[in-house]
DRENDO-1510 file (C-alpha; in Angstrom, 1 decimal, always signed):
<recs>
REC; n; res; u; v; w
REC; 1; MET; +0.0; +0.0; +0.0 .
REC; 2; LEU; +1.3; +3.4; -0.9 .
REC; 3; ASN; +2.6; +5.3; +2.2 .
REC; 4; ARG; +1.5; +8.8; +2.7 .
REC; 5; THR; +1.2; +11.2; +5.6 .
REC; 6; LEU; -2.2; +12.4; +6.8 .
REC; 7; GLN; -2.0; +15.7; +8.8 .
REC; 8; ILE; -5.1; +16.9; +10.6 .
REC; 9; ALA; -4.8; +20.4; +12.0 .
REC; 10; LEU; -8.0; +21.4; +13.7 .
REC; 11; SER; -6.6; +24.0; +16.1 .
REC; 12; SER; -3.4; +25.9; +16.5 .
REC; 13; SER; -2.4; +23.6; +19.4 .
REC; 14; LEU; -3.0; +20.2; +17.7 .
REC; 15; LEU; -1.4; +18.2; +15.0 .
REC; 16; ILE; -2.3; +14.6; +15.0 .
REC; 17; LEU; -0.6; +12.0; +12.7 .
REC; 18; ILE; -2.6; +8.8; +12.2 .
REC; 19; VAL; -1.2; +5.6; +11.0 .
REC; 20; ALA; -3.5; +2.6; +10.4 .
REC; 21; GLY; -2.1; -0.9; +10.4 .
REC; 22; CYS; -1.5; -2.8; +7.2 .
REC; 23; GLY; -3.3; -5.9; +6.0 .
REC; 24; SER; -6.9; -4.8; +5.8 .
REC; 25; SER; -8.9; -3.4; +3.0 .
REC; 26; ASN; -10.1; -0.7; +5.5 .
REC; 27; SER; -6.6; +0.3; +6.6 .
REC; 28; ARG; -4.2; +3.1; +5.6 .
REC; 29; THR; -0.5; +3.4; +6.2 .
REC; 30; PHE; +1.2; +6.7; +6.8 .
REC; 31; ALA; +4.9; +7.5; +6.7 .
REC; 32; ASP; +5.4; +9.1; +10.1 .
REC; 33; GLY; +4.6; +6.2; +12.4 .
REC; 34; PRO; +1.6; +5.0; +14.3 .
REC; 35; PRO; -1.4; +7.2; +15.4 .
REC; 36; GLU; -1.2; +8.4; +19.0 .
REC; 37; VAL; -4.0; +9.1; +21.3 .
REC; 38; GLY; -3.9; +10.5; +24.8 .
REC; 39; ALA; -4.2; +8.3; +27.8 .
REC; 40; PRO; -6.0; +9.9; +30.8 .
REC; 41; GLY; -4.1; +10.6; +34.0 .
REC; 42; GLN; -5.5; +10.1; +37.5 .
REC; 43; GLY; -6.4; +13.3; +39.4 .
REC; 44; PRO; -6.3; +14.1; +43.1 .
REC; 45; GLY; -7.8; +11.3; +45.1 .
REC; 46; GLY; -8.2; +9.1; +41.9 .
REC; 47; GLU; -11.5; +10.7; +40.9 .
REC; 48; ILE; -12.4; +10.5; +37.2 .
REC; 49; ALA; -14.5; +12.8; +35.1 .
REC; 50; PRO; -17.1; +11.4; +32.7 .
REC; 51; GLY; -15.4; +9.5; +29.9 .
REC; 52; GLY; -12.6; +8.2; +32.2 .
REC; 53; VAL; -10.5; +11.4; +32.2 .
REC; 54; ALA; -9.1; +12.9; +35.4 .
REC; 55; PRO; -10.1; +16.6; +36.1 .
REC; 56; GLY; -7.5; +19.0; +34.7 .
REC; 57; GLU; -5.6; +16.4; +32.8 .
REC; 58; ALA; -7.2; +16.6; +29.3 .
REC; 59; VAL; -4.9; +17.4; +26.4 .
REC; 60; GLY; -7.6; +17.7; +23.7 .
REC; 61; HIS; -10.5; +16.0; +22.1 .
REC; 62; LEU; -10.7; +13.2; +19.6 .
REC; 63; ARG; -14.0; +13.1; +17.9 .
REC; 64; GLY; -15.6; +11.0; +15.2 .
REC; 65; THR; -18.4; +8.4; +14.5 .
REC; 66; VAL; -18.5; +4.6; +15.1 .
REC; 67; LEU; -20.0; +2.9; +12.1 .
REC; 68; ALA; -20.9; -0.7; +11.3 .
REC; 69; PRO; -18.6; -2.6; +8.9 .
REC; 70; ASN; -20.8; -1.4; +6.0 .
REC; 71; GLY; -19.7; +2.2; +6.7 .
REC; 72; THR; -23.2; +3.6; +6.9 .
REC; 73; MET; -25.1; +2.3; +10.0 .
REC; 74; PRO; -24.2; +4.1; +13.2 .
REC; 75; ILE; -23.2; +2.1; +16.2 .
REC; 76; ALA; -24.4; +3.2; +19.6 .
REC; 77; GLY; -22.7; +2.2; +22.9 .
REC; 78; ALA; -19.4; +1.2; +21.3 .
REC; 79; VAL; -16.5; +1.5; +23.7 .
REC; 80; LEU; -13.4; +3.6; +22.6 .
REC; 81; TYR; -10.3; +3.7; +24.7 .
REC; 82; LEU; -6.6; +4.4; +24.7 .
REC; 83; THR; -4.0; +2.0; +26.0 .
REC; 84; THR; -0.2; +1.6; +25.8 .
REC; 85; THR; -0.6; -2.2; +25.7 .
REC; 86; LYS; -2.2; -3.8; +22.6 .
REC; 87; PRO; -5.1; -6.0; +23.7 .
REC; 88; GLU; -4.6; -9.8; +23.4 .
REC; 89; PRO; -6.8; -11.5; +20.8 .
REC; 90; GLU; -10.1; -13.0; +22.0 .
REC; 91; PRO; -10.2; -16.8; +22.4 .
REC; 92; GLU; -11.0; -18.6; +19.1 .
REC; 93; LYS; -13.8; -20.7; +20.8 .
REC; 94; VAL; -16.7; -19.9; +23.1 .
REC; 95; TYR; -15.6; -18.1; +26.3 .
REC; 96; CYS; -17.0; -16.1; +29.2 .
REC; 97; ASP; -16.7; -12.4; +28.3 .
REC; 98; VAL; -16.1; -10.6; +31.5 .
REC; 99; CYS; -16.3; -7.1; +29.9 .
REC; 100; ILE; -13.5; -4.7; +29.1 .
REC; 101; HIS; -11.7; -4.0; +32.4 .
REC; 102; LEU; -10.1; -0.6; +32.4 .
REC; 103; ASP; -7.8; +1.0; +34.9 .
REC; 104; ALA; -9.2; +4.2; +36.4 .
REC; 105; SER; -6.5; +6.2; +34.5 .
REC; 106; THR; -7.6; +5.0; +31.1 .
REC; 107; ALA; -9.1; +7.4; +28.7 .
REC; 108; TYR; -12.4; +6.0; +27.4 .
REC; 109; THR; -15.8; +7.0; +26.1 .
REC; 110; LEU; -19.0; +5.5; +24.6 .
REC; 111; SER; -20.5; +6.4; +21.2 .
REC; 112; ASP; -24.0; +8.0; +21.4 .
REC; 113; ASP; -27.2; +7.1; +19.6 .
REC; 114; LYS; -25.8; +8.6; +16.3 .
REC; 115; GLY; -22.5; +6.8; +16.7 .
REC; 116; ALA; -20.7; +10.0; +17.6 .
REC; 117; PHE; -18.1; +10.1; +20.3 .
REC; 118; ASP; -15.7; +12.6; +22.1 .
REC; 119; LEU; -12.7; +10.8; +23.5 .
REC; 120; VAL; -10.7; +13.1; +25.8 .
REC; 121; PRO; -7.0; +12.0; +26.1 .
REC; 122; ASN; -4.7; +13.5; +28.8 .
REC; 123; ALA; -1.4; +12.4; +27.5 .
REC; 124; VAL; +0.6; +12.5; +24.3 .
REC; 125; GLY; +2.6; +9.8; +22.6 .
REC; 126; LYS; +2.1; +6.5; +20.9 .
REC; 127; GLN; -0.8; +4.4; +22.1 .
REC; 128; TYR; -3.4; +2.0; +20.8 .
REC; 129; LEU; -6.9; +3.2; +19.9 .
REC; 130; VAL; -9.4; +0.4; +20.6 .
REC; 131; VAL; -12.9; +0.6; +19.2 .
REC; 132; GLN; -15.2; -2.3; +20.4 .
REC; 133; LYS; -18.8; -3.4; +20.5 .
REC; 134; GLY; -19.3; -6.9; +21.9 .
REC; 135; GLY; -17.0; -9.3; +19.9 .
REC; 136; PHE; -16.3; -6.7; +17.2 .
REC; 137; ARG; -13.0; -4.9; +17.8 .
REC; 138; ARG; -10.7; -2.7; +15.8 .
REC; 139; VAL; -7.2; -1.8; +17.2 .
REC; 140; ARG; -5.0; +0.8; +15.6 .
REC; 141; GLU; -1.8; +2.4; +16.8 .
REC; 142; VAL; -2.0; +6.2; +17.0 .
REC; 143; THR; -0.1; +9.3; +18.1 .
REC; 144; VAL; -1.6; +12.4; +19.7 .
REC; 145; VAL; -0.4; +15.9; +20.5 .
REC; 146; LYS; -2.4; +18.6; +22.2 .
REC; 147; GLY; -5.5; +20.0; +20.6 .
REC; 148; GLU; -8.6; +18.7; +18.8 .
REC; 149; ALA; -9.0; +16.4; +15.8 .
REC; 150; THR; -11.7; +14.4; +14.0 .
REC; 151; LEU; -10.7; +10.8; +13.5 .
REC; 152; ASP; -11.2; +9.2; +10.1 .
REC; 153; ALA; -14.0; +6.6; +10.0 .
REC; 154; VAL; -11.4; +4.1; +8.7 .
REC; 155; LEU; -10.1; +4.0; +12.3 .
REC; 156; THR; -13.5; +4.0; +14.1 .
REC; 157; SER; -15.6; +1.6; +11.9 .
REC; 158; LEU; -16.1; -1.9; +13.2 .
REC; 159; PRO; -14.4; -4.6; +11.1 .
REC; 160; GLY; -16.2; -7.0; +8.8 .
REC; 161; ARG; -13.8; -9.9; +9.3 .
REC; 162; THR; -11.0; -11.0; +11.5 .
REC; 163; ASP; -7.5; -9.9; +10.5 .
REC; 164; LEU; -5.3; -10.1; +13.6 .
REC; 165; SER; -2.3; -8.6; +11.7 .
REC; 166; ALA; -4.3; -5.4; +11.1 .
REC; 167; GLY; -5.9; -5.4; +14.6 .
REC; 168; ASP; -9.4; -6.5; +13.5 .
REC; 169; GLU; -11.6; -9.1; +15.2 .
REC; 170; VAL; -15.2; -10.3; +14.6 .
REC; 171; PRO; -17.0; -13.1; +16.5 .
REC; 172; ARG; -16.8; -16.6; +15.0 .
REC; 173; MET; -20.3; -17.2; +13.6 .
REC; 174; THR; -22.3; -20.2; +12.3 .
REC; 175; VAL; -25.6; -19.8; +10.6 .
REC; 176; VAL; -27.6; -23.1; +10.4 .
REC; 177; HIS; -29.4; -22.3; +7.2 .
REC; 178; GLY; -33.1; -23.0; +7.9 .
REC; 179; GLN; -35.6; -22.4; +5.1 .
REC; 180; TYR; -37.2; -19.0; +5.3 .
REC; 181; ASP; -35.1; -16.5; +7.2 .
REC; 182; GLU; -31.8; -15.7; +5.5 .
REC; 183; ILE; -30.0; -14.0; +8.4 .
REC; 184; GLU; -26.7; -14.5; +6.5 .
REC; 185; ALA; -28.0; -12.0; +3.9 .
REC; 186; SER; -28.7; -9.4; +6.6 .
REC; 187; LEU; -25.2; -9.9; +8.1 .
REC; 188; LYS; -23.6; -9.3; +4.7 .
REC; 189; LYS; -25.7; -6.1; +4.3 .
REC; 190; LEU; -24.3; -5.1; +7.7 .
REC; 191; GLY; -20.9; -5.4; +6.2 .
REC; 192; ILE; -19.8; -8.7; +7.6 .
REC; 193; HIS; -17.6; -10.4; +5.0 .
REC; 194; GLU; -18.9; -13.8; +3.8 .
REC; 195; SER; -15.6; -15.4; +4.9 .
REC; 196; ALA; -16.5; -14.6; +8.5 .
REC; 197; ILE; -19.8; -16.5; +8.4 .
REC; 198; GLU; -19.9; -20.3; +8.3 .
REC; 199; VAL; -23.2; -21.4; +6.7 .
REC; 200; VAL; -24.3; -24.9; +7.4 .
REC; 201; GLN; -26.1; -25.6; +4.2 .
REC; 202; SER; -29.4; -27.5; +4.5 .
REC; 203; ALA; -32.4; -26.9; +2.3 .
REC; 204; LEU; -34.5; -27.7; +5.3 .
REC; 205; ILE; -33.4; -28.5; +8.8 .
REC; 206; GLY; -32.0; -32.1; +8.5 .
REC; 207; GLN; -28.8; -34.0; +8.3 .
REC; 208; ALA; -26.4; -31.0; +7.6 .
REC; 209; ALA; -27.8; -29.2; +10.6 .
REC; 210; SER; -27.6; -32.4; +12.7 .
REC; 211; SER; -24.0; -32.9; +11.9 .
REC; 212; PHE; -23.1; -29.5; +13.2 .
REC; 213; LEU; -25.4; -29.3; +16.2 .
REC; 214; THR; -24.6; -32.8; +17.6 .
REC; 215; ASP; -20.8; -32.0; +17.4 .
REC; 216; LYS; -20.0; -30.3; +20.7 .
REC; 217; SER; -16.5; -29.3; +19.5 .
REC; 218; ARG; -17.9; -27.5; +16.4 .
REC; 219; VAL; -20.6; -25.7; +18.4 .
REC; 220; ASP; -18.1; -24.7; +21.1 .
REC; 221; GLY; -15.7; -23.4; +18.3 .
REC; 222; LYS; -18.1; -20.5; +17.8 .
REC; 223; HIS; -19.1; -17.3; +19.6 .
REC; 224; ILE; -22.6; -16.9; +18.0 .
REC; 225; VAL; -24.8; -19.7; +16.6 .
REC; 226; PHE; -27.8; -18.7; +14.5 .
REC; 227; LEU; -30.9; -20.9; +14.1 .
REC; 228; PRO; -33.1; -18.9; +11.8 .
REC; 229; CYS; -36.6; -20.0; +10.8 .
REC; 230; GLY; -37.0; -23.5; +9.3 .
REC; 231; ASP; -39.7; -26.2; +9.1 .
REC; 232; PHE; -40.0; -29.2; +11.4 .
REC; 233; THR; -43.1; -30.5; +9.6 .
REC; 234; GLN; -41.6; -31.7; +6.3 .
REC; 235; PRO; -41.0; -35.4; +5.7 .
REC; 236; SER; -37.6; -37.2; +6.2 .
REC; 237; PRO; -34.8; -36.5; +6.4 .
REC; 238; ASN; -36.1; -33.5; +8.4 .
REC; 239; THR; -36.6; -34.4; +12.0 .
REC; 240; ASP; -37.3; -32.6; +15.3 .
REC; 241; LEU; -33.8; -31.8; +16.2 .
REC; 242; SER; -35.0; -29.6; +19.0 .
REC; 243; SER; -35.9; -32.8; +20.9 .
REC; 244; ASP; -32.4; -34.4; +20.5 .
REC; 245; PRO; -30.9; -34.5; +24.0 .
REC; 246; THR; -27.4; -34.2; +22.6 .
REC; 247; ILE; -28.3; -31.0; +20.7 .
REC; 248; GLN; -30.0; -29.6; +23.8 .
REC; 249; ASP; -26.9; -30.3; +26.0 .
REC; 250; ASN; -24.6; -28.8; +23.4 .
REC; 251; LEU; -26.6; -25.6; +23.0 .
REC; 252; ARG; -27.1; -25.3; +26.7 .
REC; 253; SER; -23.5; -25.7; +27.6 .
REC; 254; PHE; -22.5; -23.4; +24.7 .
REC; 255; VAL; -24.7; -20.6; +26.1 .
REC; 256; ASP; -23.6; -21.2; +29.7 .
REC; 257; ALA; -20.0; -21.0; +28.6 .
REC; 258; GLY; -20.6; -17.5; +27.1 .
REC; 259; GLY; -22.1; -18.2; +23.7 .
REC; 260; ARG; -24.9; -16.3; +22.0 .
REC; 261; LEU; -27.8; -18.3; +20.5 .
REC; 262; TYR; -30.0; -16.5; +18.0 .
REC; 263; VAL; -33.3; -18.1; +17.1 .
REC; 264; THR; -36.2; -16.9; +15.0 .
REC; 265; ASP; -39.8; -17.9; +14.4 .
REC; 266; TRP; -40.6; -21.5; +13.7 .
REC; 267; HIS; -37.4; -22.7; +15.4 .
REC; 268; TYR; -38.7; -21.5; +18.8 .
REC; 269; ASP; -38.7; -25.2; +19.9 .
REC; 270; PHE; -34.9; -25.0; +20.3 .
REC; 271; ILE; -35.5; -22.5; +23.1 .
REC; 272; ALA; -38.7; -24.0; +24.5 .
REC; 273; LYS; -37.1; -27.4; +25.0 .
REC; 274; THR; -33.5; -26.4; +25.9 .
REC; 275; PHE; -34.3; -23.4; +28.1 .
REC; 276; PRO; -37.9; -24.1; +29.3 .
REC; 277; GLY; -39.9; -21.6; +31.2 .
REC; 278; PHE; -38.5; -18.3; +30.0 .
REC; 279; ILE; -40.9; -17.9; +27.1 .
REC; 280; ASP; -44.4; -19.3; +26.4 .
REC; 281; TRP; -45.7; -19.3; +22.8 .
REC; 282; ALA; -49.3; -19.1; +21.7 .
REC; 283; GLY; -50.4; -22.6; +20.8 .
REC; 284; GLY; -47.1; -24.1; +21.9 .
REC; 285; GLY; -47.1; -27.7; +23.2 .
REC; 286; SER; -45.1; -30.9; +23.1 .
REC; 287; ALA; -45.6; -31.5; +19.4 .
REC; 288; PRO; -43.0; -30.0; +17.2 .
REC; 289; CYS; -43.9; -26.5; +15.9 .
REC; 290; SER; -47.3; -26.7; +17.5 .
REC; 291; GLY; -47.1; -22.9; +17.9 .
REC; 292; CYS; -46.2; -22.3; +14.3 .
REC; 293; GLU; -48.8; -20.3; +12.5 .
REC; 294; ARG; -49.4; -21.0; +8.8 .
REC; 295; VAL; -50.4; -17.5; +7.8 .
REC; 296; ALA; -48.0; -14.7; +8.4 .
REC; 297; TYR; -49.1; -11.5; +10.1 .
REC; 298; ASP; -47.6; -8.0; +10.1 .
REC; 299; ALA; -47.6; -5.9; +13.2 .
REC; 300; PRO; -46.9; -2.3; +14.0 .
REC; 301; ALA; -43.7; -2.2; +16.0 .
REC; 302; THR; -43.3; -0.8; +19.6 .
REC; 303; LEU; -39.7; -0.2; +20.7 .
REC; 304; ASP; -39.8; -1.2; +24.3 .
REC; 305; ASP; -36.2; -0.8; +25.1 .
REC; 306; PRO; -35.3; +2.9; +25.6 .
REC; 307; SER; -31.8; +2.6; +24.2 .
REC; 308; LEU; -33.0; +0.8; +21.1 .
REC; 309; ALA; -35.8; +3.4; +20.7 .
REC; 310; ALA; -33.3; +6.3; +20.9 .
REC; 311; TRP; -31.0; +4.6; +18.4 .
REC; 312; MET; -33.8; +3.9; +15.9 .
REC; 313; THR; -35.1; +7.4; +16.4 .
REC; 314; ALA; -31.7; +8.8; +15.6 .
REC; 315; GLN; -32.0; +7.0; +12.3 .
REC; 316; SER; -35.5; +8.4; +11.7 .
REC; 317; LEU; -36.9; +4.8; +12.1 .
REC; 318; SER; -39.0; +5.0; +15.2 .
REC; 319; THR; -42.2; +4.0; +13.3 .
REC; 320; PHE; -42.2; +0.8; +11.2 .
REC; 321; THR; -44.0; -2.5; +10.8 .
REC; 322; LEU; -42.8; -6.0; +11.8 .
REC; 323; GLN; -43.2; -8.1; +8.7 .
REC; 324; ARG; -43.8; -11.9; +8.4 .
REC; 325; ASN; -44.4; -13.1; +12.0 .
REC; 326; TYR; -45.3; -16.7; +12.1 .
REC; 327; THR; -45.3; -17.2; +15.9 .
REC; 328; THR; -46.7; -15.2; +18.8 .
REC; 329; ILE; -45.1; -14.9; +22.2 .
REC; 330; ALA; -47.8; -15.4; +24.8 .
REC; 331; SER; -45.6; -14.4; +27.8 .
REC; 332; VAL; -42.1; -14.0; +29.2 .
REC; 333; ASN; -41.6; -15.4; +32.7 .
REC; 334; ALA; -39.2; -15.1; +35.6 .
REC; 335; VAL; -37.0; -18.2; +36.0 .
REC; 336; GLU; -34.6; -19.0; +38.7 .
REC; 337; THR; -31.2; -19.9; +37.1 .
REC; 338; THR; -27.5; -19.3; +37.7 .
REC; 339; ASP; -25.1; -16.6; +36.6 .
REC; 340; ALA; -21.6; -17.0; +35.2 .
REC; 341; ALA; -20.2; -17.7; +38.6 .
REC; 342; GLY; -22.9; -20.3; +39.4 .
REC; 343; ALA; -24.7; -18.2; +41.8 .
REC; 344; THR; -28.5; -18.4; +41.9 .
REC; 345; LYS; -30.4; -15.5; +40.2 .
REC; 346; THR; -33.8; -14.8; +38.8 .
REC; 347; VAL; -33.9; -13.9; +35.2 .
REC; 348; THR; -36.9; -12.4; +33.3 .
REC; 349; PRO; -36.4; -12.1; +29.5 .
REC; 350; HIS; -35.9; -8.6; +28.3 .
REC; 351; VAL; -38.4; -7.3; +25.8 .
REC; 352; TRP; -36.8; -5.2; +23.1 .
REC; 353; VAL; -39.6; -4.9; +20.6 .
REC; 354; SER; -43.3; -5.7; +20.7 .
REC; 355; GLY; -45.9; -6.0; +17.9 .
REC; 356; ALA; -49.6; -5.5; +17.9 .
REC; 357; LYS; -51.1; -8.5; +16.1 .
REC; 358; SER; -54.5; -7.2; +16.6 .
REC; 359; ALA; -56.1; -4.1; +18.1 .
REC; 360; GLY; -55.3; -3.9; +21.8 .
REC; 361; LYS; -53.2; -7.0; +21.8 .
REC; 362; LYS; -49.5; -6.2; +22.0 .
REC; 363; ALA; -47.1; -9.2; +22.2 .
REC; 364; PRO; -43.4; -9.3; +22.7 .
REC; 365; ALA; -41.7; -9.9; +19.4 .
REC; 366; THR; -37.9; -9.8; +20.2 .
REC; 367; VAL; -36.7; -10.9; +23.6 .
REC; 368; SER; -33.4; -12.0; +25.1 .
REC; 369; PHE; -32.3; -13.6; +28.4 .
REC; 370; GLU; -29.1; -14.5; +30.2 .
REC; 371; HIS; -28.2; -18.1; +31.0 .
REC; 372; GLY; -24.9; -18.8; +32.7 .
REC; 373; CYS; -22.4; -16.5; +31.0 .
REC; 374; GLY; -24.2; -16.3; +27.7 .
REC; 375; ARG; -27.5; -15.1; +26.1 .
REC; 376; VAL; -30.4; -16.4; +24.1 .
REC; 377; LEU; -32.2; -14.1; +21.7 .
REC; 378; PHE; -35.5; -14.9; +20.0 .
REC; 379; SER; -37.5; -13.0; +17.4 .
REC; 380; SER; -41.0; -13.8; +16.0 .
REC; 381; TYR; -40.2; -11.9; +12.8 .
REC; 382; HIS; -37.7; -12.5; +10.0 .
REC; 383; THR; -34.8; -10.3; +8.8 .
REC; 384; GLU; -34.8; -11.6; +5.2 .
REC; 385; PRO; -35.7; -11.7; +2.3 .
REC; 386; PHE; -37.2; -8.3; +1.9 .
REC; 387; SER; -34.9; -5.8; +0.3 .
REC; 388; ASN; -31.4; -5.1; -1.0 .
REC; 389; GLU; -31.2; -2.4; +1.6 .
REC; 390; LEU; -31.4; -2.9; +5.4 .
REC; 391; THR; -35.0; -2.6; +6.4 .
REC; 392; PRO; -36.1; -1.0; +9.7 .
REC; 393; GLN; -36.8; -4.4; +11.3 .
REC; 394; GLU; -33.4; -5.7; +10.1 .
REC; 395; ARG; -31.7; -2.7; +11.6 .
REC; 396; ALA; -33.6; -3.2; +14.9 .
REC; 397; LEU; -32.7; -6.9; +15.0 .
REC; 398; LEU; -29.1; -6.5; +14.1 .
REC; 399; GLY; -28.8; -3.7; +16.6 .
REC; 400; ILE; -30.3; -6.0; +19.3 .
REC; 401; LEU; -27.9; -8.7; +18.2 .
REC; 402; LEU; -25.0; -6.3; +18.8 .
REC; 403; GLU; -26.4; -5.4; +22.2 .
REC; 404; ALA; -26.9; -9.0; +23.1 .
REC; 405; SER; -23.3; -9.7; +22.3 .
REC; 406; VAL; -22.1; -7.3; +25.0 .
REC; 407; CYS; -20.9; -9.0; +28.2 .
REC; 408; ASN; -23.4; -9.7; +31.0 .
REC; 409; ASP; -21.8; -8.0; +34.0 .
REC; 410; SER; -22.0; -4.4; +32.7 .
REC; 411; PRO; -24.7; -2.7; +30.6 .
REC; 412; THR; -22.0; -0.6; +28.8 .
REC; 413; GLY; -19.5; -3.5; +28.3 .
REC; 414; VAL; -17.0; -1.6; +30.5 .
REC; 415; VAL; -15.8; -2.3; +34.1 .
REC; 416; VAL; -13.6; +0.5; +35.5 .
REC; 417; LYS; -11.3; -0.8; +38.3 .
</recs>
């Protein structure tokens, strides 16, 4: 890649030279060395101002926007921080994410509903700029001097695939291709490279799916497993895999160890039988897919989660319709379970989005709940196929997926020591 020097002079007191690591299609290389950002110092008594910077220690402001890998969708709640030590790569198999632990002297901030951020360093010199949302992380070496600058989006966009040499990581994902809901198409529209998504091909849920789901080592080799809508009711070789005790054990242990399980619509039985009690479905019973409705319904969406509502509103998408629902959640219930440390806790599924199937009858449509160190997410509506562009319900569901991938022990994904 051709080396060149980028000089950003936004005030008389600041000149910031930014160097992005090689090896990525989204990276740039500049001649004058790595980008530097300020690391906050600790003030009297160790107190820290908002954003992790000690009072009186700021050396300037680094501003910009965090975007999805597609370069257009804003990312809210991403963590940005500066460190002199490059973070170690995340484990290549399922693990218990205990959040980003930062020292009180670390400069950090969170992106807002429009993806915008203001990172306030309080030191100059070479450091690493880390941008992270759940398992998506970009690390670039930077250099900062006093003043203010706007960072190029190439530094602050989440990566679309893993390239450790460049400092990019994405979760290891497998989509068990069902029949109707092509979540892999939505992920690609988000900017996730096809090489980052393993798709277990199966025209219907059958032998290909079984070979993956019954293999504990393959399941545990992932961070997110997708079970989008498919059909249990077709003849052989399609079977009720949700009743297979080996598959139930594998999925349960995967989630307990920190995995994220994403299920939509007619595959609700994988949740009902593996994690009983958390969610009840209208018409659900012991027979496979007994709660599967044969005629789809559309429903006006209600954004129940305030953060999701604020993020969608920032994109002018507060009002939309949930298309193609084929199941209905009757209720979400409190269940006594255990946390990552094995301690007993009561968990009630969190309702992100609801849909009004009929007048006066609003039902949860997208919910998630913690189990062990991981999370389970269910949606009654599909993401695909609808459009070549991200539809409102795709944006909502992908936004929820990113939120559900954040660690369990902090709503921001950050723990300050």
